[in-house]
mmCIF file of the N, C-alpha and C atoms, coordinates in Angstrom:
data_MODEL
# 
_entry.id   MODEL 
# 
loop_
_atom_site.group_PDB 
_atom_site.id 
_atom_site.type_symbol 
_atom_site.label_atom_id 
_atom_site.label_alt_id 
_atom_site.label_comp_id 
_atom_site.label_asym_id 
_atom_site.label_entity_id 
_atom_site.label_seq_id 
_atom_site.pdbx_PDB_ins_code 
_atom_site.Cartn_x 
_atom_site.Cartn_y 
_atom_site.Cartn_z 
_atom_site.occupancy 
_atom_site.B_iso_or_equiv 
_atom_site.pdbx_formal_charge 
_atom_site.auth_seq_id 
_atom_site.auth_comp_id 
_atom_site.auth_asym_id 
_atom_site.auth_atom_id 
_atom_site.pdbx_PDB_model_num 
ATOM 1   N N  . MET A 1 1  ? -13.770 -8.944  20.022  1.00 0.00 ? 1  MET A N  1 
ATOM 2   C CA . MET A 1 1  ? -13.259 -7.846  19.246  1.00 0.00 ? 1  MET A CA 1 
ATOM 3   C C  . MET A 1 1  ? -12.212 -8.410  18.360  1.00 0.00 ? 1  MET A C  1 
ATOM 4   N N  . THR A 1 2  ? -12.676 -8.514  16.622  1.00 0.00 ? 2  THR A N  1 
ATOM 5   C CA . THR A 1 2  ? -11.289 -8.751  15.515  1.00 0.00 ? 2  THR A CA 1 
ATOM 6   C C  . THR A 1 2  ? -11.080 -7.286  14.970  1.00 0.00 ? 2  THR A C  1 
ATOM 7   N N  . MET A 1 3  ? -9.776  -7.289  14.727  1.00 0.00 ? 3  MET A N  1 
ATOM 8   C CA . MET A 1 3  ? -8.885  -6.165  14.779  1.00 0.00 ? 3  MET A CA 1 
ATOM 9   C C  . MET A 1 3  ? -9.311  -5.986  12.950  1.00 0.00 ? 3  MET A C  1 
ATOM 10  N N  . ARG A 1 4  ? -9.094  -4.845  12.791  1.00 0.00 ? 4  ARG A N  1 
ATOM 11  C CA . ARG A 1 4  ? -8.942  -4.341  11.160  1.00 0.00 ? 4  ARG A CA 1 
ATOM 12  C C  . ARG A 1 4  ? -7.698  -3.507  10.818  1.00 0.00 ? 4  ARG A C  1 
ATOM 13  N N  . ILE A 1 5  ? -6.710  -4.650  10.424  1.00 0.00 ? 5  ILE A N  1 
ATOM 14  C CA . ILE A 1 5  ? -5.840  -4.154  10.088  1.00 0.00 ? 5  ILE A CA 1 
ATOM 15  C C  . ILE A 1 5  ? -5.192  -3.345  8.773   1.00 0.00 ? 5  ILE A C  1 
ATOM 16  N N  . CYS A 1 6  ? -4.206  -2.435  8.688   1.00 0.00 ? 6  CYS A N  1 
ATOM 17  C CA . CYS A 1 6  ? -3.869  -1.820  7.066   1.00 0.00 ? 6  CYS A CA 1 
ATOM 18  C C  . CYS A 1 6  ? -2.701  -1.936  7.309   1.00 0.00 ? 6  CYS A C  1 
ATOM 19  N N  . SER A 1 7  ? -1.738  -2.941  6.264   1.00 0.00 ? 7  SER A N  1 
ATOM 20  C CA . SER A 1 7  ? -0.503  -2.983  6.744   1.00 0.00 ? 7  SER A CA 1 
ATOM 21  C C  . SER A 1 7  ? 0.278   -2.341  5.745   1.00 0.00 ? 7  SER A C  1 
ATOM 22  N N  . LEU A 1 8  ? 1.260   -1.395  6.481   1.00 0.00 ? 8  LEU A N  1 
ATOM 23  C CA . LEU A 1 8  ? 1.999   -0.751  5.851   1.00 0.00 ? 8  LEU A CA 1 
ATOM 24  C C  . LEU A 1 8  ? 3.518   -0.755  5.351   1.00 0.00 ? 8  LEU A C  1 
ATOM 25  N N  . LEU A 1 9  ? 3.702   -2.043  5.491   1.00 0.00 ? 9  LEU A N  1 
ATOM 26  C CA . LEU A 1 9  ? 4.910   -2.418  5.157   1.00 0.00 ? 9  LEU A CA 1 
ATOM 27  C C  . LEU A 1 9  ? 4.764   -3.468  4.415   1.00 0.00 ? 9  LEU A C  1 
ATOM 28  N N  . PRO A 1 10 ? 5.678   -4.124  3.391   1.00 0.00 ? 10 PRO A N  1 
ATOM 29  C CA . PRO A 1 10 ? 5.249   -5.913  3.252   1.00 0.00 ? 10 PRO A CA 1 
ATOM 30  C C  . PRO A 1 10 ? 5.804   -6.642  4.075   1.00 0.00 ? 10 PRO A C  1 
ATOM 31  N N  . SER A 1 11 ? 7.081   -6.247  4.596   1.00 0.00 ? 11 SER A N  1 
ATOM 32  C CA . SER A 1 11 ? 7.363   -7.434  5.713   1.00 0.00 ? 11 SER A CA 1 
ATOM 33  C C  . SER A 1 11 ? 6.421   -7.408  7.016   1.00 0.00 ? 11 SER A C  1 
ATOM 34  N N  . GLY A 1 12 ? 5.591   -6.159  7.192   1.00 0.00 ? 12 GLY A N  1 
ATOM 35  C CA . GLY A 1 12 ? 4.366   -6.436  8.118   1.00 0.00 ? 12 GLY A CA 1 
ATOM 36  C C  . GLY A 1 12 ? 3.906   -7.201  7.591   1.00 0.00 ? 12 GLY A C  1 
ATOM 37  N N  . THR A 1 13 ? 3.222   -7.017  6.737   1.00 0.00 ? 13 THR A N  1 
ATOM 38  C CA . THR A 1 13 ? 2.328   -7.747  5.939   1.00 0.00 ? 13 THR A CA 1 
ATOM 39  C C  . THR A 1 13 ? 2.433   -9.433  6.063   1.00 0.00 ? 13 THR A C  1 
ATOM 40  N N  . GLU A 1 14 ? 3.931   -10.194 5.453   1.00 0.00 ? 14 GLU A N  1 
ATOM 41  C CA . GLU A 1 14 ? 4.375   -10.973 5.637   1.00 0.00 ? 14 GLU A CA 1 
ATOM 42  C C  . GLU A 1 14 ? 4.455   -11.939 7.019   1.00 0.00 ? 14 GLU A C  1 
ATOM 43  N N  . ILE A 1 15 ? 4.294   -11.016 8.127   1.00 0.00 ? 15 ILE A N  1 
ATOM 44  C CA . ILE A 1 15 ? 4.667   -11.386 9.546   1.00 0.00 ? 15 ILE A CA 1 
ATOM 45  C C  . ILE A 1 15 ? 3.108   -11.457 9.909   1.00 0.00 ? 15 ILE A C  1 
ATOM 46  N N  . LEU A 1 16 ? 2.104   -10.799 9.555   1.00 0.00 ? 16 LEU A N  1 
ATOM 47  C CA . LEU A 1 16 ? 0.579   -11.062 10.099  1.00 0.00 ? 16 LEU A CA 1 
ATOM 48  C C  . LEU A 1 16 ? 0.254   -12.096 9.423   1.00 0.00 ? 16 LEU A C  1 
ATOM 49  N N  . TYR A 1 17 ? 0.598   -12.304 8.183   1.00 0.00 ? 17 TYR A N  1 
ATOM 50  C CA . TYR A 1 17 ? -0.291  -14.174 7.433   1.00 0.00 ? 17 TYR A CA 1 
ATOM 51  C C  . TYR A 1 17 ? 0.794   -15.017 8.384   1.00 0.00 ? 17 TYR A C  1 
ATOM 52  N N  . SER A 1 18 ? 2.277   -14.798 8.681   1.00 0.00 ? 18 SER A N  1 
ATOM 53  C CA . SER A 1 18 ? 2.582   -16.217 9.599   1.00 0.00 ? 18 SER A CA 1 
ATOM 54  C C  . SER A 1 18 ? 1.821   -16.122 10.447  1.00 0.00 ? 18 SER A C  1 
ATOM 55  N N  . LEU A 1 19 ? 1.637   -15.178 11.313  1.00 0.00 ? 19 LEU A N  1 
ATOM 56  C CA . LEU A 1 19 ? 1.109   -15.008 13.117  1.00 0.00 ? 19 LEU A CA 1 
ATOM 57  C C  . LEU A 1 19 ? -0.501  -15.630 12.803  1.00 0.00 ? 19 LEU A C  1 
ATOM 58  N N  . GLY A 1 20 ? -1.090  -15.890 11.981  1.00 0.00 ? 20 GLY A N  1 
ATOM 59  C CA . GLY A 1 20 ? -2.300  -16.317 11.414  1.00 0.00 ? 20 GLY A CA 1 
ATOM 60  C C  . GLY A 1 20 ? -3.465  -15.222 11.299  1.00 0.00 ? 20 GLY A C  1 
ATOM 61  N N  . LEU A 1 21 ? -2.951  -14.002 11.427  1.00 0.00 ? 21 LEU A N  1 
ATOM 62  C CA . LEU A 1 21 ? -3.659  -13.073 11.281  1.00 0.00 ? 21 LEU A CA 1 
ATOM 63  C C  . LEU A 1 21 ? -4.045  -12.538 9.886   1.00 0.00 ? 21 LEU A C  1 
ATOM 64  N N  . GLY A 1 22 ? -3.674  -13.265 9.098   1.00 0.00 ? 22 GLY A N  1 
ATOM 65  C CA . GLY A 1 22 ? -4.176  -12.593 7.736   1.00 0.00 ? 22 GLY A CA 1 
ATOM 66  C C  . GLY A 1 22 ? -5.839  -12.352 7.222   1.00 0.00 ? 22 GLY A C  1 
ATOM 67  N N  . ASP A 1 23 ? -6.761  -13.033 8.098   1.00 0.00 ? 23 ASP A N  1 
ATOM 68  C CA . ASP A 1 23 ? -8.353  -12.755 7.844   1.00 0.00 ? 23 ASP A CA 1 
ATOM 69  C C  . ASP A 1 23 ? -8.512  -11.343 8.291   1.00 0.00 ? 23 ASP A C  1 
ATOM 70  N N  . GLN A 1 24 ? -7.441  -10.626 9.421   1.00 0.00 ? 24 GLN A N  1 
ATOM 71  C CA . GLN A 1 24 ? -7.772  -9.423  9.841   1.00 0.00 ? 24 GLN A CA 1 
ATOM 72  C C  . GLN A 1 24 ? -7.373  -8.080  9.070   1.00 0.00 ? 24 GLN A C  1 
ATOM 73  N N  . VAL A 1 25 ? -6.438  -8.678  7.997   1.00 0.00 ? 25 VAL A N  1 
ATOM 74  C CA . VAL A 1 25 ? -5.663  -7.516  7.342   1.00 0.00 ? 25 VAL A CA 1 
ATOM 75  C C  . VAL A 1 25 ? -6.669  -7.237  6.213   1.00 0.00 ? 25 VAL A C  1 
ATOM 76  N N  . VAL A 1 26 ? -6.986  -5.748  6.280   1.00 0.00 ? 26 VAL A N  1 
ATOM 77  C CA . VAL A 1 26 ? -8.163  -5.262  5.446   1.00 0.00 ? 26 VAL A CA 1 
ATOM 78  C C  . VAL A 1 26 ? -7.665  -4.487  4.266   1.00 0.00 ? 26 VAL A C  1 
ATOM 79  N N  . ALA A 1 27 ? -6.706  -4.133  4.186   1.00 0.00 ? 27 ALA A N  1 
ATOM 80  C CA . ALA A 1 27 ? -5.660  -3.712  3.037   1.00 0.00 ? 27 ALA A CA 1 
ATOM 81  C C  . ALA A 1 27 ? -4.183  -3.542  3.023   1.00 0.00 ? 27 ALA A C  1 
ATOM 82  N N  . VAL A 1 28 ? -3.271  -3.248  2.024   1.00 0.00 ? 28 VAL A N  1 
ATOM 83  C CA . VAL A 1 28 ? -1.895  -3.453  2.159   1.00 0.00 ? 28 VAL A CA 1 
ATOM 84  C C  . VAL A 1 28 ? -1.673  -2.429  1.306   1.00 0.00 ? 28 VAL A C  1 
ATOM 85  N N  . THR A 1 29 ? -0.440  -2.279  1.220   1.00 0.00 ? 29 THR A N  1 
ATOM 86  C CA . THR A 1 29 ? 0.664   -1.400  -0.038  1.00 0.00 ? 29 THR A CA 1 
ATOM 87  C C  . THR A 1 29 ? 0.708   -1.844  -1.197  1.00 0.00 ? 29 THR A C  1 
ATOM 88  N N  . HIS A 1 30 ? 0.971   -0.985  -2.112  1.00 0.00 ? 30 HIS A N  1 
ATOM 89  C CA . HIS A 1 30 ? 0.994   -1.372  -3.727  1.00 0.00 ? 30 HIS A CA 1 
ATOM 90  C C  . HIS A 1 30 ? 2.177   -2.024  -3.680  1.00 0.00 ? 30 HIS A C  1 
ATOM 91  N N  . GLU A 1 31 ? 3.145   -2.397  -2.689  1.00 0.00 ? 31 GLU A N  1 
ATOM 92  C CA . GLU A 1 31 ? 4.389   -3.211  -2.736  1.00 0.00 ? 31 GLU A CA 1 
ATOM 93  C C  . GLU A 1 31 ? 4.115   -4.652  -2.433  1.00 0.00 ? 31 GLU A C  1 
ATOM 94  N N  . CYS A 1 32 ? 3.068   -4.894  -1.107  1.00 0.00 ? 32 CYS A N  1 
ATOM 95  C CA . CYS A 1 32 ? 3.055   -6.223  -0.660  1.00 0.00 ? 32 CYS A CA 1 
ATOM 96  C C  . CYS A 1 32 ? 2.326   -7.300  -1.929  1.00 0.00 ? 32 CYS A C  1 
ATOM 97  N N  . ASP A 1 33 ? 3.549   -8.208  -1.984  1.00 0.00 ? 33 ASP A N  1 
ATOM 98  C CA . ASP A 1 33 ? 3.170   -9.119  -2.860  1.00 0.00 ? 33 ASP A CA 1 
ATOM 99  C C  . ASP A 1 33 ? 3.087   -10.468 -2.234  1.00 0.00 ? 33 ASP A C  1 
ATOM 100 N N  . TYR A 1 34 ? 3.352   -10.798 -0.779  1.00 0.00 ? 34 TYR A N  1 
ATOM 101 C CA . TYR A 1 34 ? 3.595   -11.817 -0.398  1.00 0.00 ? 34 TYR A CA 1 
ATOM 102 C C  . TYR A 1 34 ? 2.905   -12.090 1.038   1.00 0.00 ? 34 TYR A C  1 
ATOM 103 N N  . PRO A 1 35 ? 2.050   -12.975 1.407   1.00 0.00 ? 35 PRO A N  1 
ATOM 104 C CA . PRO A 1 35 ? 1.493   -14.156 0.422   1.00 0.00 ? 35 PRO A CA 1 
ATOM 105 C C  . PRO A 1 35 ? 0.696   -13.796 -0.560  1.00 0.00 ? 35 PRO A C  1 
ATOM 106 N N  . PRO A 1 36 ? 0.458   -14.825 -1.652  1.00 0.00 ? 36 PRO A N  1 
ATOM 107 C CA . PRO A 1 36 ? -0.351  -14.454 -2.548  1.00 0.00 ? 36 PRO A CA 1 
ATOM 108 C C  . PRO A 1 36 ? -1.732  -14.091 -2.223  1.00 0.00 ? 36 PRO A C  1 
ATOM 109 N N  . GLU A 1 37 ? -2.190  -14.570 -1.285  1.00 0.00 ? 37 GLU A N  1 
ATOM 110 C CA . GLU A 1 37 ? -3.537  -13.598 -0.559  1.00 0.00 ? 37 GLU A CA 1 
ATOM 111 C C  . GLU A 1 37 ? -3.581  -12.281 -0.727  1.00 0.00 ? 37 GLU A C  1 
ATOM 112 N N  . THR A 1 38 ? -2.288  -11.711 -0.547  1.00 0.00 ? 38 THR A N  1 
ATOM 113 C CA . THR A 1 38 ? -2.594  -10.098 -0.366  1.00 0.00 ? 38 THR A CA 1 
ATOM 114 C C  . THR A 1 38 ? -2.896  -9.452  -1.808  1.00 0.00 ? 38 THR A C  1 
ATOM 115 N N  . ALA A 1 39 ? -2.827  -10.203 -2.900  1.00 0.00 ? 39 ALA A N  1 
ATOM 116 C CA . ALA A 1 39 ? -3.791  -9.919  -4.242  1.00 0.00 ? 39 ALA A CA 1 
ATOM 117 C C  . ALA A 1 39 ? -4.966  -9.350  -4.032  1.00 0.00 ? 39 ALA A C  1 
ATOM 118 N N  . ALA A 1 40 ? -5.642  -10.076 -3.340  1.00 0.00 ? 40 ALA A N  1 
ATOM 119 C CA . ALA A 1 40 ? -6.990  -9.872  -3.147  1.00 0.00 ? 40 ALA A CA 1 
ATOM 120 C C  . ALA A 1 40 ? -7.316  -8.504  -2.194  1.00 0.00 ? 40 ALA A C  1 
ATOM 121 N N  . LYS A 1 41 ? -6.262  -8.350  -1.907  1.00 0.00 ? 41 LYS A N  1 
ATOM 122 C CA . LYS A 1 41 ? -6.446  -7.134  -0.872  1.00 0.00 ? 41 LYS A CA 1 
ATOM 123 C C  . LYS A 1 41 ? -6.436  -6.010  -1.265  1.00 0.00 ? 41 LYS A C  1 
ATOM 124 N N  . PRO A 1 42 ? -7.448  -4.561  -0.654  1.00 0.00 ? 42 PRO A N  1 
ATOM 125 C CA . PRO A 1 42 ? -7.586  -3.289  -1.451  1.00 0.00 ? 42 PRO A CA 1 
ATOM 126 C C  . PRO A 1 42 ? -5.838  -2.681  -1.168  1.00 0.00 ? 42 PRO A C  1 
ATOM 127 N N  . ARG A 1 43 ? -5.322  -1.934  -2.373  1.00 0.00 ? 43 ARG A N  1 
ATOM 128 C CA . ARG A 1 43 ? -4.320  -1.298  -2.104  1.00 0.00 ? 43 ARG A CA 1 
ATOM 129 C C  . ARG A 1 43 ? -4.658  -0.023  -1.470  1.00 0.00 ? 43 ARG A C  1 
ATOM 130 N N  . ILE A 1 44 ? -3.555  0.529   -0.291  1.00 0.00 ? 44 ILE A N  1 
ATOM 131 C CA . ILE A 1 44 ? -3.878  1.879   0.350   1.00 0.00 ? 44 ILE A CA 1 
ATOM 132 C C  . ILE A 1 44 ? -2.464  2.646   -0.042  1.00 0.00 ? 44 ILE A C  1 
ATOM 133 N N  . THR A 1 45 ? -2.005  2.327   -1.041  1.00 0.00 ? 45 THR A N  1 
ATOM 134 C CA . THR A 1 45 ? -1.125  3.420   -1.388  1.00 0.00 ? 45 THR A CA 1 
ATOM 135 C C  . THR A 1 45 ? -0.963  2.448   -2.782  1.00 0.00 ? 45 THR A C  1 
ATOM 136 N N  . GLU A 1 46 ? 0.051   4.059   -3.806  1.00 0.00 ? 46 GLU A N  1 
ATOM 137 C CA . GLU A 1 46 ? 0.319   3.277   -5.182  1.00 0.00 ? 46 GLU A CA 1 
ATOM 138 C C  . GLU A 1 46 ? 1.586   4.206   -5.441  1.00 0.00 ? 46 GLU A C  1 
ATOM 139 N N  . ASP A 1 47 ? 2.270   3.719   -6.441  1.00 0.00 ? 47 ASP A N  1 
ATOM 140 C CA . ASP A 1 47 ? 3.476   4.184   -6.835  1.00 0.00 ? 47 ASP A CA 1 
ATOM 141 C C  . ASP A 1 47 ? 2.639   5.371   -7.943  1.00 0.00 ? 47 ASP A C  1 
ATOM 142 N N  . LEU A 1 48 ? 3.462   6.588   -7.735  1.00 0.00 ? 48 LEU A N  1 
ATOM 143 C CA . LEU A 1 48 ? 3.476   7.755   -8.376  1.00 0.00 ? 48 LEU A CA 1 
ATOM 144 C C  . LEU A 1 48 ? 4.894   7.592   -9.428  1.00 0.00 ? 48 LEU A C  1 
ATOM 145 N N  . ILE A 1 49 ? 5.489   6.989   -9.389  1.00 0.00 ? 49 ILE A N  1 
ATOM 146 C CA . ILE A 1 49 ? 6.753   7.186   -10.415 1.00 0.00 ? 49 ILE A CA 1 
ATOM 147 C C  . ILE A 1 49 ? 7.066   5.738   -11.220 1.00 0.00 ? 49 ILE A C  1 
ATOM 148 N N  . GLU A 1 50 ? 6.845   5.696   -12.664 1.00 0.00 ? 50 GLU A N  1 
ATOM 149 C CA . GLU A 1 50 ? 6.339   4.732   -13.413 1.00 0.00 ? 50 GLU A CA 1 
ATOM 150 C C  . GLU A 1 50 ? 7.924   4.029   -13.358 1.00 0.00 ? 50 GLU A C  1 
ATOM 151 N N  . GLN A 1 51 ? 8.290   2.817   -13.159 1.00 0.00 ? 51 GLN A N  1 
ATOM 152 C CA . GLN A 1 51 ? 9.754   2.430   -13.590 1.00 0.00 ? 51 GLN A CA 1 
ATOM 153 C C  . GLN A 1 51 ? 9.781   2.462   -14.496 1.00 0.00 ? 51 GLN A C  1 
ATOM 154 N N  . GLY A 1 52 ? 11.474  2.887   -15.075 1.00 0.00 ? 52 GLY A N  1 
ATOM 155 C CA . GLY A 1 52 ? 11.756  3.152   -16.433 1.00 0.00 ? 52 GLY A CA 1 
ATOM 156 C C  . GLY A 1 52 ? 11.300  4.265   -17.173 1.00 0.00 ? 52 GLY A C  1 
ATOM 157 N N  . ARG A 1 53 ? 10.322  5.152   -16.430 1.00 0.00 ? 53 ARG A N  1 
ATOM 158 C CA . ARG A 1 53 ? 9.799   6.343   -17.018 1.00 0.00 ? 53 ARG A CA 1 
ATOM 159 C C  . ARG A 1 53 ? 10.770  7.590   -16.898 1.00 0.00 ? 53 ARG A C  1 
ATOM 160 N N  . MET A 1 54 ? 11.375  7.794   -15.406 1.00 0.00 ? 54 MET A N  1 
ATOM 161 C CA . MET A 1 54 ? 11.329  8.559   -15.217 1.00 0.00 ? 54 MET A CA 1 
ATOM 162 C C  . MET A 1 54 ? 13.263  8.811   -14.727 1.00 0.00 ? 54 MET A C  1 
ATOM 163 N N  . THR A 1 55 ? 13.851  9.677   -15.170 1.00 0.00 ? 55 THR A N  1 
ATOM 164 C CA . THR A 1 55 ? 15.211  9.820   -14.494 1.00 0.00 ? 55 THR A CA 1 
ATOM 165 C C  . THR A 1 55 ? 15.454  10.018  -13.393 1.00 0.00 ? 55 THR A C  1 
ATOM 166 N N  . SER A 1 56 ? 16.606  9.542   -12.910 1.00 0.00 ? 56 SER A N  1 
ATOM 167 C CA . SER A 1 56 ? 16.831  9.915   -11.035 1.00 0.00 ? 56 SER A CA 1 
ATOM 168 C C  . SER A 1 56 ? 16.865  11.450  -10.690 1.00 0.00 ? 56 SER A C  1 
ATOM 169 N N  . VAL A 1 57 ? 17.065  12.312  -11.749 1.00 0.00 ? 57 VAL A N  1 
ATOM 170 C CA . VAL A 1 57 ? 16.808  13.509  -11.458 1.00 0.00 ? 57 VAL A CA 1 
ATOM 171 C C  . VAL A 1 57 ? 15.299  13.792  -11.344 1.00 0.00 ? 57 VAL A C  1 
ATOM 172 N N  . GLU A 1 58 ? 14.504  13.726  -12.478 1.00 0.00 ? 58 GLU A N  1 
ATOM 173 C CA . GLU A 1 58 ? 13.174  13.951  -12.475 1.00 0.00 ? 58 GLU A CA 1 
ATOM 174 C C  . GLU A 1 58 ? 12.885  13.374  -11.056 1.00 0.00 ? 58 GLU A C  1 
ATOM 175 N N  . SER A 1 59 ? 12.938  12.131  -10.817 1.00 0.00 ? 59 SER A N  1 
ATOM 176 C CA . SER A 1 59 ? 12.247  11.433  -9.573  1.00 0.00 ? 59 SER A CA 1 
ATOM 177 C C  . SER A 1 59 ? 12.819  12.051  -8.195  1.00 0.00 ? 59 SER A C  1 
ATOM 178 N N  . SER A 1 60 ? 13.613  13.020  -8.208  1.00 0.00 ? 60 SER A N  1 
ATOM 179 C CA . SER A 1 60 ? 14.261  13.726  -7.229  1.00 0.00 ? 60 SER A CA 1 
ATOM 180 C C  . SER A 1 60 ? 13.648  14.936  -7.371  1.00 0.00 ? 60 SER A C  1 
ATOM 181 N N  . ARG A 1 61 ? 13.403  15.658  -8.122  1.00 0.00 ? 61 ARG A N  1 
ATOM 182 C CA . ARG A 1 61 ? 12.283  16.966  -8.424  1.00 0.00 ? 61 ARG A CA 1 
ATOM 183 C C  . ARG A 1 61 ? 10.911  16.615  -7.834  1.00 0.00 ? 61 ARG A C  1 
ATOM 184 N N  . LEU A 1 62 ? 11.045  15.260  -8.293  1.00 0.00 ? 62 LEU A N  1 
ATOM 185 C CA . LEU A 1 62 ? 9.417   15.283  -7.763  1.00 0.00 ? 62 LEU A CA 1 
ATOM 186 C C  . LEU A 1 62 ? 8.927   15.069  -6.303  1.00 0.00 ? 62 LEU A C  1 
ATOM 187 N N  . ILE A 1 63 ? 10.015  14.271  -5.655  1.00 0.00 ? 63 ILE A N  1 
ATOM 188 C CA . ILE A 1 63 ? 10.295  14.231  -4.447  1.00 0.00 ? 63 ILE A CA 1 
ATOM 189 C C  . ILE A 1 63 ? 9.942   15.565  -3.578  1.00 0.00 ? 63 ILE A C  1 
ATOM 190 N N  . GLU A 1 64 ? 10.852  16.283  -4.164  1.00 0.00 ? 64 GLU A N  1 
ATOM 191 C CA . GLU A 1 64 ? 10.826  17.789  -3.657  1.00 0.00 ? 64 GLU A CA 1 
ATOM 192 C C  . GLU A 1 64 ? 9.907   18.734  -3.922  1.00 0.00 ? 64 GLU A C  1 
ATOM 193 N N  . HIS A 1 65 ? 9.235   18.466  -4.345  1.00 0.00 ? 65 HIS A N  1 
ATOM 194 C CA . HIS A 1 65 ? 7.879   18.981  -4.852  1.00 0.00 ? 65 HIS A CA 1 
ATOM 195 C C  . HIS A 1 65 ? 6.451   18.505  -4.799  1.00 0.00 ? 65 HIS A C  1 
ATOM 196 N N  . ARG A 1 66 ? 7.051   17.332  -3.842  1.00 0.00 ? 66 ARG A N  1 
ATOM 197 C CA . ARG A 1 66 ? 5.714   16.471  -3.689  1.00 0.00 ? 66 ARG A CA 1 
ATOM 198 C C  . ARG A 1 66 ? 4.165   17.681  -3.585  1.00 0.00 ? 66 ARG A C  1 
ATOM 199 N N  . PRO A 1 67 ? 3.031   17.253  -4.246  1.00 0.00 ? 67 PRO A N  1 
ATOM 200 C CA . PRO A 1 67 ? 1.658   17.894  -3.860  1.00 0.00 ? 67 PRO A CA 1 
ATOM 201 C C  . PRO A 1 67 ? 1.590   17.833  -2.359  1.00 0.00 ? 67 PRO A C  1 
ATOM 202 N N  . ALA A 1 68 ? 0.720   18.572  -1.604  1.00 0.00 ? 68 ALA A N  1 
ATOM 203 C CA . ALA A 1 68 ? 0.163   18.083  -0.323  1.00 0.00 ? 68 ALA A CA 1 
ATOM 204 C C  . ALA A 1 68 ? -0.740  17.621  -0.599  1.00 0.00 ? 68 ALA A C  1 
ATOM 205 N N  . ARG A 1 69 ? -1.959  17.395  -1.630  1.00 0.00 ? 69 ARG A N  1 
ATOM 206 C CA . ARG A 1 69 ? -2.997  16.406  -1.393  1.00 0.00 ? 69 ARG A CA 1 
ATOM 207 C C  . ARG A 1 69 ? -3.003  15.505  -1.268  1.00 0.00 ? 69 ARG A C  1 
ATOM 208 N N  . ASP A 1 70 ? -3.874  14.566  -1.048  1.00 0.00 ? 70 ASP A N  1 
ATOM 209 C CA . ASP A 1 70 ? -3.795  13.348  -1.006  1.00 0.00 ? 70 ASP A CA 1 
ATOM 210 C C  . ASP A 1 70 ? -4.116  12.420  -2.442  1.00 0.00 ? 70 ASP A C  1 
ATOM 211 N N  . HIS A 1 71 ? -3.112  11.354  -2.435  1.00 0.00 ? 71 HIS A N  1 
ATOM 212 C CA . HIS A 1 71 ? -3.058  10.727  -3.932  1.00 0.00 ? 71 HIS A CA 1 
ATOM 213 C C  . HIS A 1 71 ? -3.690  9.268   -3.352  1.00 0.00 ? 71 HIS A C  1 
ATOM 214 N N  . LEU A 1 72 ? -4.585  9.142   -2.848  1.00 0.00 ? 72 LEU A N  1 
ATOM 215 C CA . LEU A 1 72 ? -5.773  7.625   -2.345  1.00 0.00 ? 72 LEU A CA 1 
ATOM 216 C C  . LEU A 1 72 ? -5.956  7.228   -3.917  1.00 0.00 ? 72 LEU A C  1 
ATOM 217 N N  . SER A 1 73 ? -5.969  5.765   -3.641  1.00 0.00 ? 73 SER A N  1 
ATOM 218 C CA . SER A 1 73 ? -6.893  5.555   -4.911  1.00 0.00 ? 73 SER A CA 1 
ATOM 219 C C  . SER A 1 73 ? -8.310  4.969   -4.622  1.00 0.00 ? 73 SER A C  1 
ATOM 220 N N  . PRO A 1 74 ? -9.045  5.118   -5.729  1.00 0.00 ? 74 PRO A N  1 
ATOM 221 C CA . PRO A 1 74 ? -10.508 5.188   -4.856  1.00 0.00 ? 74 PRO A CA 1 
ATOM 222 C C  . PRO A 1 74 ? -11.039 3.852   -4.149  1.00 0.00 ? 74 PRO A C  1 
ATOM 223 N N  . GLN A 1 75 ? -9.662  2.848   -4.383  1.00 0.00 ? 75 GLN A N  1 
ATOM 224 C CA . GLN A 1 75 ? -9.847  1.528   -3.318  1.00 0.00 ? 75 GLN A CA 1 
ATOM 225 C C  . GLN A 1 75 ? -9.321  2.212   -2.064  1.00 0.00 ? 75 GLN A C  1 
ATOM 226 N N  . ALA A 1 76 ? -8.867  2.885   -2.043  1.00 0.00 ? 76 ALA A N  1 
ATOM 227 C CA . ALA A 1 76 ? -8.005  3.145   -0.447  1.00 0.00 ? 76 ALA A CA 1 
ATOM 228 C C  . ALA A 1 76 ? -8.689  3.959   -0.036  1.00 0.00 ? 76 ALA A C  1 
ATOM 229 N N  . ARG A 1 77 ? -9.678  4.863   -0.581  1.00 0.00 ? 77 ARG A N  1 
ATOM 230 C CA . ARG A 1 77 ? -10.625 5.822   -0.186  1.00 0.00 ? 77 ARG A CA 1 
ATOM 231 C C  . ARG A 1 77 ? -11.779 5.073   0.389   1.00 0.00 ? 77 ARG A C  1 
ATOM 232 N N  . SER A 1 78 ? -12.193 4.046   -0.396  1.00 0.00 ? 78 SER A N  1 
ATOM 233 C CA . SER A 1 78 ? -12.949 3.121   0.173   1.00 0.00 ? 78 SER A CA 1 
ATOM 234 C C  . SER A 1 78 ? -13.171 2.465   1.379   1.00 0.00 ? 78 SER A C  1 
ATOM 235 N N  . ALA A 1 79 ? -11.641 1.922   1.671   1.00 0.00 ? 79 ALA A N  1 
ATOM 236 C CA . ALA A 1 79 ? -11.325 1.276   2.814   1.00 0.00 ? 79 ALA A CA 1 
ATOM 237 C C  . ALA A 1 79 ? -11.126 2.458   3.750   1.00 0.00 ? 79 ALA A C  1 
ATOM 238 N N  . ARG A 1 80 ? -10.517 3.631   3.314   1.00 0.00 ? 80 ARG A N  1 
ATOM 239 C CA . ARG A 1 80 ? -10.430 4.891   4.797   1.00 0.00 ? 80 ARG A CA 1 
ATOM 240 C C  . ARG A 1 80 ? -11.617 4.929   5.183   1.00 0.00 ? 80 ARG A C  1 
ATOM 241 N N  . ASN A 1 81 ? -12.799 4.970   4.318   1.00 0.00 ? 81 ASN A N  1 
ATOM 242 C CA . ASN A 1 81 ? -13.992 5.400   4.720   1.00 0.00 ? 81 ASN A CA 1 
ATOM 243 C C  . ASN A 1 81 ? -14.803 3.946   5.357   1.00 0.00 ? 81 ASN A C  1 
ATOM 244 N N  . ALA A 1 82 ? -14.409 3.091   4.971   1.00 0.00 ? 82 ALA A N  1 
ATOM 245 C CA . ALA A 1 82 ? -15.322 1.637   5.813   1.00 0.00 ? 82 ALA A CA 1 
ATOM 246 C C  . ALA A 1 82 ? -15.492 1.873   7.379   1.00 0.00 ? 82 ALA A C  1 
# 
């Protein structure tokens, strides 16, 4: 039986590919950028803070008042429902 792996850490993604399990990785995070093959995988997370557009105070407020609803991208919803 082939595993279907969603990698939630960039370092974990790299390890999976190093172990030859890249073909079993079905989704990665928005931060996974290595190896280059990860670019073709669906993203199961997304960055809610645009870099350079928010001060640290604004970022802290956002984190404190995180909405409870899920913020999955359309790709992530598809991967979750697959």
